[in-house]
N, C-alpha and C positions, 0 to 999 in steps of 0.2 A: 562096673567099677565096684572093687572091695574097698570100703569104707576105712582105710586105717586110721589110727589116734590123730597121725601127722598129716595126713591131707585135711581132715576136718578141722584141725585146729589152723590150717595153713588158709584153708576156704573162709573160716570164720575171722582171722586176721585180715585180710582182704576186704570180706563185707566191713567188718569196723573200721577200717582205716578208710575205705574208696568209697563209702554209702551218701556222703553228703554229695561229691561230684558226679556219681551216677544219677542221685536224684536231680540235679543240675539238668543232665543232660536228656533225662526225663521229660523233664518241664521242657525244654524244648521241641520235643515231639509232640505232644499232648497239652494241652490249653489248662486242663483240670488238675490240681495240686493231687487230689484222690485218685483221678486215672495215672498220675504218673508215680505215685506211690505203688501202686496196682502193677504196673509193668517195670517196675527196678525188682519187683519180687517173682513175678513171671519169669522174667530172666535171667534172676539170683538161681531159681528152682530150675530153669531149664539149663543154666551153665553147670552146676553142681555136679552131675552126672559125667561130664566130661572135663573136670578140672583137671585131673592127670594128664589127659592129651594136649593141654595146652603146654608147650614144652618152654616158653619164654615166657614168665609171668609178666615182665614186664608190658606186654602186647595182651595181659589179661582185660585192662580199659577199651581197646578197641574191639576185642571178641564180645564182651559185655555191650558198648555200644550198637554191634552188628546185629546181636540177638535182641534189642530194643527196640530195632528199627525194622526187622522182620517180623518181630512182634506185633509192634504197631500196623505195619501192613495187613497181618492176618486179620485184627482187631477191625480195621478200616471195612476190609474186604468181606466180615460177617456181619457186619453193622446192620440192623435192622431200618431200613428207608421209612421215615415217617410221610413222603407223599406217597401218594397211589395217583399213577398216571391215569386220566379219563380223557374224555373225547370233545368236553368244553372246557372252555377257557374260562377263569375266575371274573369277575367285574374288577377292570384296571379302575381304582378309586385313590385318588391322591389326596390326602391329608393337607391341605392348605392352609391351616387355621381359620377357614372362611367361617367355620358353625362356629369356633369359640369366639369371634370376632363378632358375630351375629346375636350370640346368647349375652356379649358383654355389652352389646348395643342396647336387648333387650332389658335385661334387667338396669343398667342406666335410665333407660325412660321409663320402667316399671318404680324406679325410685323417688322419681319425681312427685307422684302421689306422698309421700311421708311428709309428715313436717319436719324441719329444718332440725329440731334436737334428735327427734327418731333416726335421721340421714345421719347427722354426725355419729350418733353411738352404732348404727349398724358399718359406716365406714371405720370406724374407729376399732371396733371389735373384729369385724370380718375381712378385710380390707389391709388393714394398719397390723391386725394381731396382735392389738394391746387386751392385756388381760383386763377383768370386768374393774379389779382396784385402779389399773393405769388409767382406766376409760374413764369412771370415775375423777380421781384427779385430775385430768385434764379437761374434763366437761365441769367440774365445780360441783360434781353432785354425789349422791352417797350411793353406796355399792347397790343397795334396794331401789333404789330410783333408775341406774343403768340396766339393771335385769328386769323389772317391769317394761322399761319401755324400748329394751331389745325385744323383749316377746311378743309386745304389743305389734314393734315395728315389723317382725317377720310375719308375723298374722298379717297383716297389711298386705304385705309383697306377696304372700301366698295366692292370698285372696284375690291381688289385682291380677297375677300372673296366670290363676286357674279361671277367673270369669272375666277376664280383660281383653283386648284383642288380641293376645299374645299367642292363643292356641295351647298353652299347656296344660299340661292335664297330670296329675299323681295317679299313680296307676300302681297302688298296694297289692292288688290283685296277682299280679305278674310272681311275688314272692310266693304266695300261698300255694305254687305247684307243686 
């Protein structure tokens, strides 16, 4: 195609006026907005050399949609599959929340070793997610007292969980690798 000035201006005008509609069409074909922009750009690059061949410019949108569909199909066929077939099936595990419930029960049981004030501070700070100042205001104590009470309560809980009958142990050596 010999790109004369009129053809270039006509194509640029088409792109300027129809780019939003083309992008909406592309978003229907691919879920990611960045991929949709790439799809429109690729379709425009593939359409430009054939622009003079489109006799009825009113059908240019249909032509562009067909180019986008073909490009999307080409991308899909050329994708790299993340799954690798194997002879063995993976273990089927179902996350039914049983572990989370067991952890909550274990923690609630371990909190029984805390003094009532310590338990209140832990609940307000970590379960109700109040700030140190808000916790101090609710319990009628200073922020320093809340901080020290929380520190001692968490140390006691940690000790209880590590050395009690719960079987919990901290594994700091895992991160060292």
